[in-house]
Backbone as CSV, one residue per row, in Angstrom:
resi,resn,N_x,N_y,N_z,CA_x,CA_y,CA_z,C_x,C_y,C_z
1,UNK,32.292,27.877,1.822,31.636,27.620,1.080,30.226,27.420,0.692
2,UNK,29.816,27.544,-0.138,28.396,27.559,-0.939,27.718,25.738,-0.857
3,UNK,26.094,25.683,-0.044,26.066,24.168,-0.402,25.776,24.149,-2.129
4,UNK,26.493,23.561,-3.123,25.830,22.698,-4.169,25.023,21.075,-4.378
5,UNK,24.188,21.368,-4.869,23.980,19.901,-5.488,24.276,19.428,-6.606
6,UNK,24.993,18.652,-6.943,25.349,17.642,-8.076,23.937,18.282,-9.482
7,UNK,24.375,18.009,-10.707,23.544,18.554,-11.427,22.553,17.630,-11.611
8,UNK,22.952,16.410,-11.744,22.588,15.506,-11.715,21.153,15.330,-10.343
9,UNK,21.307,15.261,-10.058,20.607,15.134,-8.363,20.113,16.638,-8.166
10,UNK,19.874,17.397,-8.602,19.885,18.684,-8.924,18.143,18.311,-9.580
11,UNK,18.632,17.936,-11.173,17.507,17.168,-11.910,16.520,16.527,-11.301
12,UNK,17.077,15.390,-10.785,15.929,14.195,-10.160,15.064,15.160,-8.750
13,UNK,15.626,15.909,-8.048,15.548,16.807,-7.245,14.097,17.633,-7.416
14,UNK,14.419,18.254,-9.012,13.218,19.053,-9.243,12.003,18.302,-10.064
15,UNK,11.815,17.253,-11.078,11.935,16.321,-11.308,10.420,16.230,-10.058
16,UNK,11.039,15.120,-9.008,10.164,14.725,-8.199,9.102,16.002,-7.595
17,UNK,10.184,17.086,-7.216,9.017,18.408,-6.605,8.097,18.808,-7.305
18,UNK,8.377,18.633,-9.260,7.137,18.864,-9.313,6.139,18.204,-9.726
19,UNK,6.728,16.896,-9.618,5.399,15.974,-9.585,4.834,15.652,-7.913
20,UNK,5.451,15.568,-6.886,4.821,15.444,-5.959,3.772,17.195,-5.572
21,UNK,4.415,18.127,-6.355,4.007,19.313,-5.444,2.254,19.607,-6.381
22,UNK,2.648,18.647,-7.455,1.224,18.984,-8.140,0.167,17.696,-7.867
23,UNK,0.409,17.191,-7.430,-0.120,15.972,-6.706,-0.808,16.258,-5.774
24,UNK,0.024,17.437,-4.946,-0.496,17.780,-3.399,-1.439,18.859,-3.758
25,UNK,-0.886,19.748,-5.203,-1.799,21.069,-5.758,-3.367,20.115,-5.916
26,UNK,-3.653,18.846,-6.613,-4.521,17.885,-7.109,-5.377,17.799,-5.631
27,UNK,-4.681,17.598,-5.076,-5.436,16.571,-3.553,-6.044,17.466,-3.146
28,UNK,-5.445,18.831,-2.565,-6.207,19.347,-1.638,-6.963,20.093,-2.467
29,UNK,-7.192,20.553,-4.100,-8.360,20.771,-4.397,-9.508,19.955,-4.574
30,UNK,-9.489,18.208,-4.361,-10.207,17.951,-4.582,-11.045,17.726,-3.164
31,UNK,-9.826,17.601,-2.048,-10.681,17.285,-0.497,-11.170,19.006,-0.203
32,UNK,-10.534,19.324,-0.808,-11.204,21.266,0.479,-11.484,21.755,-0.834
33,UNK,-13.282,22.958,-0.495,-13.597,23.065,-0.969,-13.338,24.569,-1.599
34,UNK,-11.893,24.729,-2.631,-10.981,25.743,-2.772,-10.944,26.440,-4.202
35,UNK,-10.859,27.662,-4.499,-10.705,28.248,-5.218,-10.404,27.960,-6.681
36,UNK,-9.904,28.238,-8.066,-8.684,27.823,-8.730,-8.104,29.598,-8.671
37,UNK,-8.001,30.299,-7.918,-7.238,31.681,-8.003,-6.330,31.075,-6.876
38,UNK,-6.640,30.197,-5.261,-6.070,29.815,-4.454,-4.986,28.708,-5.142
39,UNK,-5.904,27.736,-6.328,-4.944,26.635,-6.154,-3.296,27.278,-6.920
40,UNK,-4.110,28.344,-7.979,-2.748,29.188,-8.604,-2.145,30.042,-7.696
41,UNK,-2.691,30.680,-6.678,-1.638,31.002,-5.643,-0.470,29.801,-5.300
42,UNK,-1.368,29.228,-4.776,0.087,27.545,-4.138,1.054,27.194,-5.262
43,UNK,0.409,26.958,-6.109,1.835,26.488,-7.595,2.280,27.418,-7.432
44,UNK,2.244,29.116,-7.629,2.890,29.978,-7.664,4.254,30.248,-6.960
45,UNK,3.309,29.770,-5.332,4.419,29.414,-4.229,5.543,28.620,-4.459
46,UNK,5.184,27.364,-4.727,5.927,26.643,-5.345,6.833,26.532,-5.827
47,UNK,6.733,27.407,-7.289,7.786,27.801,-8.465,8.390,28.567,-7.850
48,UNK,8.062,29.615,-7.679,8.916,30.691,-6.335,9.614,30.094,-5.283
49,UNK,9.819,28.836,-4.733,10.195,28.566,-4.125,11.687,28.006,-5.111
50,UNK,11.021,27.387,-5.943,12.089,26.488,-6.735,12.750,27.573,-7.496
51,UNK,12.464,28.306,-8.037,13.817,29.359,-8.394,14.340,29.879,-7.673
52,UNK,14.122,30.659,-6.328,14.973,31.261,-5.708,16.027,30.006,-5.206
53,UNK,15.924,28.900,-4.877,16.886,27.273,-4.883,17.879,27.621,-6.427
54,UNK,17.439,28.098,-7.425,18.531,28.004,-8.040,18.696,29.098,-8.193
55,UNK,18.618,30.387,-7.950,19.024,31.899,-7.934,20.363,31.585,-6.745
56,UNK,19.908,30.882,-5.979,21.205,31.008,-4.670,22.252,29.942,-5.482
57,UNK,21.320,29.432,-6.150,22.849,28.090,-6.348,22.949,27.308,-5.748
58,UNK,21.971,26.502,-5.134,21.828,25.517,-4.204,21.472,24.267,-5.144
59,UNK,20.668,24.319,-6.432,20.306,23.589,-7.187,20.768,23.917,-8.462
60,UNK,21.490,23.557,-9.393,22.377,23.438,-10.868,22.014,22.875,-11.460
61,UNK,20.894,22.963,-12.243,20.318,22.242,-13.008,20.567,21.835,-14.553
62,UNK,20.990,20.644,-15.042,21.391,20.846,-16.048,20.448,20.670,-17.098
63,UNK,19.098,20.213,-17.013,17.995,19.763,-17.678,18.532,18.761,-17.754
64,UNK,18.735,17.642,-17.692,19.065,16.147,-17.892,19.658,16.266,-19.678
65,UNK,20.768,17.437,-19.693,21.533,17.544,-20.866,20.570,17.601,-22.067
66,UNK,19.523,18.143,-22.067,18.691,18.331,-23.615,19.477,20.256,-24.237
67,UNK,19.598,21.059,-23.065,20.487,21.975,-23.277,21.353,22.418,-23.006
68,UNK,22.552,21.108,-23.370,23.683,20.957,-23.286,24.620,21.785,-25.067
69,UNK,25.078,22.979,-24.598,25.760,23.768,-25.926,27.156,23.610,-26.340
70,UNK,27.425,23.226,-27.425,29.036,22.305,-28.070,29.997,23.978,-27.928
71,UNK,30.793,23.135,-27.248,32.138,24.409,-26.833,32.593,24.152,-27.903
72,UNK,32.689,25.033,-29.246,33.978,24.615,-29.962,35.357,25.676,-30.231
């Protein structure tokens, strides 16, 4: 049995994750003398981690119902 998170909780987790990692990147960039390339590398690693969680289906985003396709 795989560990899967409910779509609504996945959406909330992804939203909090994106906001917190953006805050972390901006705080690190202001506190430490790092260049924009290093900041982009950190951002890429954060997105890669999120992508991996979605790919192995731990997170099941529903995108807050924005892209629901009606089945007829």
